[in-house]
C-alpha positions as CSV (number, residue, x, y, z in Angstrom):
1,M,16.3,40.3,134.9
2,I,14.4,43.5,135.3
3,Q,13.8,44.7,138.8
4,I,11.2,47.5,139.2
5,G,10.5,49.6,142.2
6,L,9.8,53.1,143.6
7,T,11.6,55.8,145.6
8,G,10.8,55.2,149.2
9,W,7.9,53.3,150.7
10,G,6.2,55.9,152.9
11,D,4.3,58.0,150.3
12,H,2.6,55.5,147.9
13,P,-1.1,55.2,149.1
14,D,-1.9,53.0,146.2
15,V,0.1,50.1,147.6
16,Y,-1.2,50.1,151.1
17,N,-3.8,47.8,152.5
18,S,-6.8,49.8,153.8
19,S,-6.5,48.0,157.2
20,S,-2.7,48.5,157.6
21,S,-1.1,50.8,160.1
22,K,1.6,53.3,159.3
23,K,4.2,50.9,160.7
24,E,3.2,48.3,158.0
25,K,3.9,50.5,155.0
26,L,7.2,48.7,154.1
27,L,5.5,45.4,154.6
28,D,2.7,46.4,152.2
29,Y,5.2,47.9,149.7
30,S,7.3,44.7,149.6
31,A,4.2,42.7,148.6
32,H,4.3,44.6,145.2
33,F,7.9,45.4,144.4
34,P,11.3,43.5,144.9
35,I,13.4,46.7,145.3
36,V,13.1,50.2,146.8
37,E,15.3,53.3,146.8
38,L,16.1,54.2,150.4
39,D,16.2,58.0,150.3
40,A,16.1,58.6,154.1
41,T,19.9,58.0,154.0
42,F,20.4,61.1,151.9
43,Y,19.0,63.3,154.6
44,A,20.6,61.6,157.6
45,I,22.9,58.6,158.2
46,Q,20.5,56.1,159.6
47,P,21.1,54.4,163.0
48,E,21.8,50.7,162.8
49,R,18.5,49.9,164.6
50,N,16.5,51.3,161.6
51,I,18.5,49.4,159.1
52,R,18.0,46.1,161.0
53,K,14.3,46.8,161.4
54,W,13.9,47.2,157.6
55,I,15.9,44.1,156.9
56,K,13.6,42.1,159.2
57,E,10.5,43.6,157.6
58,T,11.3,42.6,154.1
59,P,11.5,39.2,152.2
60,D,14.8,37.4,151.8
61,N,15.2,38.5,148.2
62,F,14.2,42.1,148.7
63,R,16.9,44.7,148.0
64,F,17.6,48.3,148.8
65,I,19.2,51.0,146.6
66,V,20.7,53.2,149.3
67,K,21.1,56.9,148.4
68,A,24.4,58.3,149.6
69,Y,24.3,60.9,152.4
70,Q,24.1,64.5,151.1
71,G,27.4,65.5,152.8
72,M,29.2,63.0,150.6
73,T,27.8,64.4,147.3
74,G,28.1,68.1,147.8
75,H,24.4,68.8,148.5
76,H,24.8,69.6,152.1
77,R,24.7,73.3,153.0
78,G,26.6,74.7,155.9
79,E,28.8,72.8,158.4
80,L,28.7,69.1,158.4
81,P,27.3,67.6,161.7
82,Y,30.4,65.4,162.1
83,A,33.8,65.9,163.5
84,S,35.5,65.1,160.2
85,V,34.9,63.7,156.7
86,D,36.4,60.4,157.8
87,E,33.9,60.1,160.6
88,M,31.0,60.8,158.2
89,Y,32.1,58.1,155.9
90,N,32.9,55.6,158.7
91,L,29.4,56.1,160.2
92,F,27.8,55.7,156.7
93,R,29.7,52.5,156.1
94,L,28.7,51.1,159.5
95,S,25.1,52.0,158.8
96,V,24.8,50.2,155.4
97,T,27.0,47.2,156.2
98,P,24.1,45.2,157.8
99,L,22.3,45.4,154.5
100,Q,25.3,44.1,152.6
101,E,25.8,41.3,155.1
102,A,22.1,40.3,154.7
103,G,22.4,40.3,150.9
104,K,19.9,43.1,150.6
105,L,22.1,46.0,149.4
106,A,21.7,46.3,145.6
107,M,24.0,49.4,145.4
108,I,24.8,52.8,146.9
109,L,23.5,55.6,144.7
110,V,25.9,58.6,144.6
111,Q,23.9,61.4,143.0
112,F,25.8,64.5,142.4
113,P,24.1,68.0,142.2
114,P,23.3,70.0,139.1
115,W,26.3,72.3,139.6
116,F,28.7,69.3,139.7
117,D,30.1,69.7,136.1
118,C,32.7,67.8,134.2
119,T,36.0,69.2,135.5
120,K,39.3,67.7,136.6
121,E,38.5,68.5,140.2
122,N,35.2,66.8,140.1
123,V,36.7,63.7,138.4
124,E,39.0,63.6,141.4
125,E,36.1,64.0,143.8
126,I,34.4,61.0,142.2
127,C,37.5,58.9,142.7
128,F,37.7,60.1,146.3
129,V,34.1,59.1,147.1
130,C,34.5,55.7,145.4
131,A,37.7,55.1,147.4
132,K,35.9,55.9,150.6
133,L,33.1,53.5,149.7
134,H,35.4,50.7,148.5
135,G,33.8,47.3,148.9
136,F,30.3,48.4,148.1
137,D,28.6,48.5,144.6
138,I,28.4,52.1,143.7
139,A,26.1,53.8,141.1
140,V,27.0,57.3,140.0
141,E,24.3,59.7,138.7
142,F,25.1,63.1,137.2
143,R,22.8,66.1,136.9
144,H,25.0,68.4,134.9
145,Q,24.7,68.1,131.1
146,S,28.5,68.5,130.5
147,W,29.2,64.9,131.4
148,Y,27.3,63.8,128.4
149,S,28.3,66.5,125.9
150,P,29.7,65.3,122.6
151,K,33.2,66.1,123.9
152,F,33.0,64.1,127.1
153,Q,30.3,61.4,126.8
154,L,32.5,58.5,125.8
155,E,35.2,59.6,128.3
156,T,32.5,59.7,131.1
157,L,31.3,56.2,130.4
158,S,34.9,54.9,130.0
159,F,35.8,56.6,133.3
160,L,32.9,55.0,135.2
161,K,33.7,51.6,133.6
162,K,37.4,51.9,134.7
163,L,36.2,52.6,138.3
164,N,33.9,49.6,138.1
165,V,31.0,51.9,138.9
166,I,27.3,51.4,137.9
167,H,25.9,53.9,135.4
168,S,22.7,55.6,136.5
169,V,20.7,56.1,133.4
170,C,18.1,58.8,133.8
171,D,14.9,59.9,132.2
172,E,14.2,63.5,133.3
173,P,13.0,66.9,132.0
174,Q,15.4,68.4,129.4
175,A,15.7,71.8,131.1
176,G,19.2,73.1,130.4
177,Q,22.5,72.4,131.9
178,G,21.0,71.0,135.2
179,S,19.5,68.0,133.4
180,I,21.0,65.1,131.5
181,P,19.8,63.1,128.4
182,L,18.8,59.5,128.6
183,I,22.0,57.6,127.7
184,A,21.1,53.9,127.6
185,N,24.7,52.5,128.2
186,T,26.0,50.1,130.8
187,T,29.4,50.3,132.5
188,R,29.3,46.9,134.2
189,P,28.1,43.4,133.0
190,D,26.1,42.7,136.2
191,K,24.1,45.8,137.0
192,V,22.7,49.0,135.6
193,L,20.4,51.5,137.3
194,V,17.5,53.4,135.5
195,R,15.9,56.2,137.4
196,L,12.7,57.8,136.0
197,H,12.1,61.3,137.3
198,G,9.3,62.4,135.0
199,R,9.3,65.1,132.4
200,N,8.0,68.1,134.2
201,V,10.2,70.7,132.5
202,A,8.5,73.7,134.2
203,G,8.8,72.2,137.6
204,W,12.4,70.8,137.3
205,R,14.2,74.1,138.0
206,N,13.6,76.0,141.3
207,T,12.9,79.4,139.9
208,T,11.1,80.7,143.1
209,G,13.9,79.9,145.6
210,D,11.3,78.1,147.8
211,D,12.8,74.6,148.3
212,K,9.8,73.2,150.1
213,A,7.2,74.2,147.5
214,W,9.6,73.3,144.6
215,R,10.1,69.7,145.9
216,K,6.3,69.2,145.8
217,V,6.1,69.8,142.1
218,R,9.5,68.8,140.8
219,Y,8.5,65.2,140.3
220,L,4.9,65.8,139.5
221,Y,4.4,63.8,136.3
222,N,2.4,60.9,134.9
223,Y,4.1,59.0,132.1
224,N,1.8,58.2,129.2
225,D,2.0,54.9,127.2
226,T,4.1,56.4,124.4
227,E,6.7,57.6,126.8
228,L,6.8,54.3,128.7
229,K,7.3,52.5,125.4
230,E,10.3,54.8,124.7
231,I,11.7,53.8,128.1
232,Q,10.9,50.2,127.5
233,S,13.1,50.2,124.4
234,A,16.0,51.6,126.4
235,V,15.5,49.0,129.1
236,Q,15.4,46.2,126.6
237,K,18.7,47.4,125.1
238,L,20.2,47.5,128.6
239,K,18.8,44.0,129.3
240,Q,20.9,42.7,126.5
241,E,24.1,44.2,127.9
242,T,23.9,43.4,131.6
243,N,22.4,40.8,134.0
244,E,20.1,43.0,136.0
245,V,18.4,46.2,135.2
246,F,17.1,48.1,138.2
247,V,14.3,50.5,137.3
248,I,13.2,53.1,139.9
249,F,10.1,55.4,139.4
250,N,10.7,58.7,141.1
251,N,7.8,60.6,139.7
252,N,5.7,60.6,142.9
253,S,4.8,64.2,143.7
254,G,1.3,63.4,142.4
255,G,1.2,59.8,143.4
256,H,1.8,58.5,139.8
257,A,4.9,56.4,140.4
258,A,3.2,53.2,141.7
259,Q,0.7,53.0,138.8
260,N,3.3,53.8,136.2
261,A,5.6,51.1,137.7
262,K,2.8,48.5,137.7
263,H,1.9,49.3,134.1
264,F,5.6,49.1,133.1
265,Q,5.8,45.7,134.8
266,K,2.9,44.5,132.8
267,M,4.5,45.7,129.6
268,F,7.3,43.2,130.3
269,N,5.0,40.5,131.5
270,I,6.9,40.3,134.7
271,N,5.6,38.4,137.7
272,Y,7.7,38.7,140.8
273,E,8.0,35.8,143.1
274,S,9.0,35.6,146.8
275,L,7.4,38.9,147.7
276,T,5.7,39.5,151.0
277,P,2.8,37.0,151.2
278,K,0.1,39.6,152.0
279,Q,-3.1,40.1,150.1
280,L,-3.5,43.6,148.9
281,D,-6.5,44.7,147.0
282,F,-5.7,48.0,145.2
283,F,-4.1,46.6,142.0
284,E,-6.4,43.6,141.6
285,G,-7.9,43.7,138.2
286,E,-6.4,47.1,137.5
287,F,-3.8,46.0,135.0
């Protein structure tokens, strides 16, 4: 089964009904896609009331890929806003547990930063994070090229498999050490994650030092048919190796993610059932 979705639901104008309010964005989104990447959890551990609200607003079969809090992956700068590391992990576990209990947690995405290279210390850090998140399905995504170097690629995949961790397969700009190649390999027989970040080489690295401006252009990319066919081949390979392939389009700086995802869905002749029963007009006749 191939599950296709987008990063977040708050910034995809193409999927919203013209008559909907801001509070209905998730409802509108879930009429189109069966999964979503929840990235709000990266910036702050979400209160339980938010999680339960999102559970209530989505169909029974809808699932969330929850992005791990930045303090858990080495992205956070400065002092953590928690009394201890243990408190941070305990609060995160409490936050996402309702999703798991509702059957709506696809996995927790642990995305490490571009400077997190393949070293003994970082291997130990991955083991630590996985131990702290024991009981949840975990996907690991790297951003440093060294994990997939000829010297370490097989060992990296074997290590993830030994930990029973889901491999996050990425399509992203090839812009030096802070980017990884598309390695279409699974590490579990039940799930694999594919994240599509676009191929904006010029915008991938923050050369200006302006984080706010950089984030606006980093994922500015519109996949063409040839590129989507390349990704389709990789997904077809993964589909032969695992039960479910979760595909997330993250190229949304210019609003291209929804249209790319819909086109990709059509390429596989996929019709999702049990979505939110709400009539939306944007995509009618478009594909």
